[in-house]
N, C-alpha and C positions, 0 to 999 in steps of 0.2 A: 513781065517783071519777075513773076514767080519762077519761070523757067530759068532765067538768068541767075537768080539767087540759088536754085538747086544746083545748077552747073558750077557756080562759084564754090559752093560748099563741097561738091564732089572733088573738084580740082584741089581745093585746100587740103582735104583729107588725104588724097593721093600724094601730094607734096610732103605732107607731114610724115608719111611712112616711107619716103625715099631713103636709100642708104645714107645720104648726106645728113638728112635730118635725124635719122636713127643714131648716127655717130654722136650726137649730142648726149645720148644716154650712156656714153662711156667717158672715162677720164683718161686722156692720153698721157703716157709716160715716155719721155725720151730716153733712149739707150744708145748713145754713140760709143760703140765698142768695136775694136778691130775684128773684122771677119776675114780679112785677107792680109797677107804680108807677114813680117817677122814677129809681130805682136799678137797674131791671131790665137795662139795657144793660150796666153794669159787672158785674152779677151773672152775666150770660151769659158774659162774658170769663173770670171766675174759674172758672166751671163747666167751660169747655173745658179748662183746665189740670188740674183735678181729675179729670175723666173720662178724660183722656189717661193720667194716672198710674195710675188704677185699672184701666183696660183693659190697660195693660202688665203690671201685676202679675197680673191674672186670666189673661191670655194666656200667662204664663210658669209657670202652675201654682198661682197663688194665694198666699196668705200663710199659712204654717204648714199648707199642704195644704188650705186653705179659700178659697173665692171671697169677694171683698169685695162687699158689697151696699150700694148707695147708698140712704140714707133722706133724702129732701128735705124741706125746710120753707120756705115762702115768708116771707122776713123783711120783705117789703114796704118800708116806709120807715124801718126800724130803730126804730120806736116802742118805748119801754122795755117796755111790757106785751107786745108781740109777741116781743121778744127773750127775755123771761122764759118765755113760752109755748113758744118753740122749744127752749130748754134743758130744760124740764121734759118736753116730748114726746120729744126725742131721747135725753137721758140718763136721764130718770126712767122713761119708758114703754118706749122702744125699746132701752134698754141698749146704746147704740152704744159702740164701742171707741175712737173718736176723732171729733173734730168739725173740719171744714174749712170756714171761713165766708167766706174772702176778706175783704172789708171788712165789718165787723159792727156798727159804731156808734162811740161815743166814751166807753166805760166801762161802759155798762149791760150789755154782754156779759160783761165781767170779773166783775161781780156775779152775773150769771145762771149762768155756767158755772163759776164758782169754788165753787159749792155742791156740785159733783161733782168727780170725779177724772180723768175721761177727758181726754187731751190735747186742748187747744182752740187752733187756729191762726187768727189773725185779722190782717187787713191794715189795722188802724185808723189807724196813724200819728198817734195823738193822745197828747199829754202827759197829757191828762185820764185816759185809760185806764191809762197807766203809773203815774200817781199813785195810783190805786186799788190797783194791784198792790203798790206800795211800802208801803202802809199795813199790809199783812199778807202778806208773801211766802210764808209757810208755808201760808196758806189758799189763795192763788191760785197755788200752784206749778205748776199744770197749764196756765196761760195763756201762750201764746207769741205775741208780736207779730212778724209777718214783714216788717216794714219799720221804718225809723227814724221818729222823731217829726216832726211838722210844722215845729217850730222848726229842726231840723237840715236838713230838706229845703229850707226857705225860704232858709237860708244858702247852700246849694248852688245854688239858683236864682239868687241874687244874684251869686254868683261867676261863674256861666255867663254871665249877662247882661253883666257887666263885662268878660268875656274874649272877647266876640264880636269878630271882626276887622271892626269897623264904627265909624265916627266919628259919635257921636250929635250931632244938630244943636243940642241944648240939654240941660239937666239937669232937666227936668220929667217927673214920672211920675204916672200915675193908677193907683190900686190898687182893685180891686173884689173883694169876697169874700162868702161866705155867712155867715149868722148862726148858726154852730155852732162847736164846739170846733176842728175842723180849719181852717175858713176863717179864724177869728179868730187862731189860732196863726200861720198862714202870713202873713196880712195884717199883724199886729202886728210880726212879725219883719222882713218886707220893709220896712215903713215905717221902722223903726229903722235898718236897714242903709243904706237910701238917704239918710236924714238924716245919719247919721254920716259919709257919704262926699260930703257937699256937694250932694246933690240936693234939689230941692223937691218935696214930695208935694203936687201941685196939687189933687188930689181923692182922697179916700178914701171909698168907698161900701160899705156892708154891705147886701146884698140878700137877700130870701127865696128859697127854691127856688120854681121856677115863674115866675120873672121872664123874660118872653120879649118884652116890648116895651121897646126901648132908646132910643126917639126922643129923649126929653128929655135923658137922660144923654149921648147921642152929640152932641147940639147943644152941650152944655157942653164936651165933649171937643174938638170941632172948633174952639171958641173958644180953648181952652187950647193946642192943638197940642203935646201931650206927645211926648217922644222914645220913651217906653215906656208901654204899657198892660199891667198885669199883672192877669189875672182868676184867682181861685182858687175855682172852683165845681166840686165833684166830681160833676157830672151832665152828661149830654150836651146836652139840648135848649137850655139856657141859653147854652152856648158856641156852639152852632150858630147860633142866632138872632142873637146878638151879632155874630158874624163876617159873616153874611149882610147885616145892616143896616149894619155899619161899612163894608163894601166898596162900598156904594152911593155913598159920598162919603168915601173914605179920607183920612187925614192921613199925614204922613211919620213913621210911628210903627212901632216894633217891637212886635208883639203877642205876649205871652207868656201862655199859658193854664195854665201849671203842669201839675199832674196831669191837668187837664181836657182836654188834647189827646190823651191816650192811650187812653180808651175807644174801642172800634172804631166805635161808632155815629157818632162825630164825623167821622172821615175818610171813612167810608162816605157820610155825608150831604153833606159839603162837596166831596169829591173834590179836583180840582186847584185849586179856588177857595181851598183852605186852604194852598196852597203859600206858604212863607215864615213860617208861624206857628211859634213856639217853644214847647216844653213839656218835661216831664220825667216819667220813670217810676222810682220807687224800687224797689230790689231787682229790677232789670231784667236781661234778657239781650239784649245788642245784636243786632240783625238789620236787614236781611236777610243782610248779610255778618257773620258772627260772628267772635269773636276767636280761636277755636281749633277743632280738628276736632270735639271732643265737642259743643261748643255749636252748631256748624254743623249737625251731624247732628240735633240736637234741633230747631233752627229748621226745617230742611227737612222733618222729620216733622210738625211742627205745621202747616206751610203745606200739606203734602199732604193732611192730614186736614181742615183748616178752610178752605182756599182763600183765605187771607189772611195777612198778617203778624201777628206776635205783639202782642196788645193788652195793656192795663193788667192787671197782676195774674196773667196766665195762667201764666207761668213760675214765679213764686214759690209760687203755689197748688199747682202740680204738685210743686214741690220739697218743700213741707211734707208732702204725702202720702208722698213717697218717704222723707223723713227719719223720719216716724213708722213706716212699714213696716220700714225698716232697723232701727230700735230694737226693734221687736216681734220681728224675726228673731233679734236678738242675745239678747234676754231669753227668748224661747221661749213667751211667753204674752201675748196681746193684752190680757188683763184684769188683768195684774199692773201696775196703773197706777203704783204707786210706782217700780217698777223701770224701766218704760218711760220715765217722765218723767225719772228720774235719768240714764238713758243719753243722752237727747236733750240734757239740760243739760250733761253732762260731755263729750260727744263731738262734738256737732254732726252735720254731714252733709257728705259729699264730693259736691258737685254738679258740674254741667257747667263751672262757672267756678272750681272749687276748693273748699276746705273752708270752710263757713259755720259760724259759732258765734254762739249767743245769749249776751248779757251777763248780769250778775248780776240784772238786772230782767227777764230773759227777752225782751229786745228784740233783734231782729236789726238792729244798727246798720249804717249804710252801710259797706261793706268791699269789698275787691277781688273777692271771690267773690259778692257781692250788691250791686253798685254802684248809685248813682243814675245813670241814663242820661238825658242831655239830647238832645232831638230837635229837628229842624226838618222840617216837612212839605215834601216835595219829590216831585213827580209823583204827588200824592195818597197818598203813603205816608210813614210815619215813618222818617227817616233820622238815625241817631245822629251827633252832632257833638262831644259831650264825654262822658266818664265821670268819676265822682267817687266815692270819693277815690283819690289826689289828683286834682284837676280836670285832666284831660288831653284834648287834642284826639283824637277818635276817628280812628284811622288810615285808616278806610275811608269817611269822610264829611267834608264841609266845609260851612260856612255859605255861603248864597247870599242876597244882598240881596233882600228881598221886592220883587216887581214893582210893588206899589202905591207904593213909595217913589221919588220923583222926584229 
């Protein structure tokens, strides 16, 4: 009997120290972000912010004494079936304590992760995603949008374009957007805003992802000679090829790429050829000169790690991880999802720019601590020229007339 007890004890000890058992000493965090396909560039930008936050937490002793473990899933092109697979894998199989997706779709992610209770942070910016939440807030209580919706961002874009210290040669605009919830929301809102203010929308074009040959459209644009071209394509390659082809024979036109200017791959590919282009980043932290010491320290650390300025989504993805971890510390249990979600909803999080708060729809509306930042590319880098709300000239940057405008 003694030999049996000793053998049982040895087997139990060995079992306790197997990799599977040791995994219980970590807290898994789901990260469903594109690693392949047209959205991989922006996925990499979000991932830099997420890993920066997790490395900080792990380096300071972990969360509740445990290290955070990243569980990745390739979201590819956010196809609904892929998003659902990601949710079932991360929450259903891997039992992650939270999910940080960056940009994750246009509502299919709300349906997928709303089946579970782990806090889910997404940068969708889509009214379609918010509308699904509003149908059943109790069911989708764990869903957090980390940016304002496309309609409000488009209104901010219009305000910034109208506030530029520049005299437009005419009131003609061309709007190009993708055929998805985000592109259509932004395009429709901008079209209405321009028309309401006496502008002529000379051309409105909705294009599919993967459009990289712009010859016919540019020929039409060169005949129109618009004062503004606004493109809203949340992917890098389309914006890169459009600018490359436009600059072969430019018109006296302000080019606005909206969100599309802020993925790092765009300025990396275009370099100083992009100087003069306008764009915006929702829930952004201005850099390279930040507005306060805490924000400057964050920018400096990010640049030291990644060797480039802050791209789209990196700071707010970082902040979402920190907001979740702070709530877990206060609650004392990463898997008490009801309490963790309640803490986030009630208290928000004190970030580098101040206190951020989600609204009743769990949307992080544009606010002083998470503003829309409007940029112009200068010297091959993003230079803030406005923050919003309220729309205010950024004190450490100014608009420069693009060199292609004669």
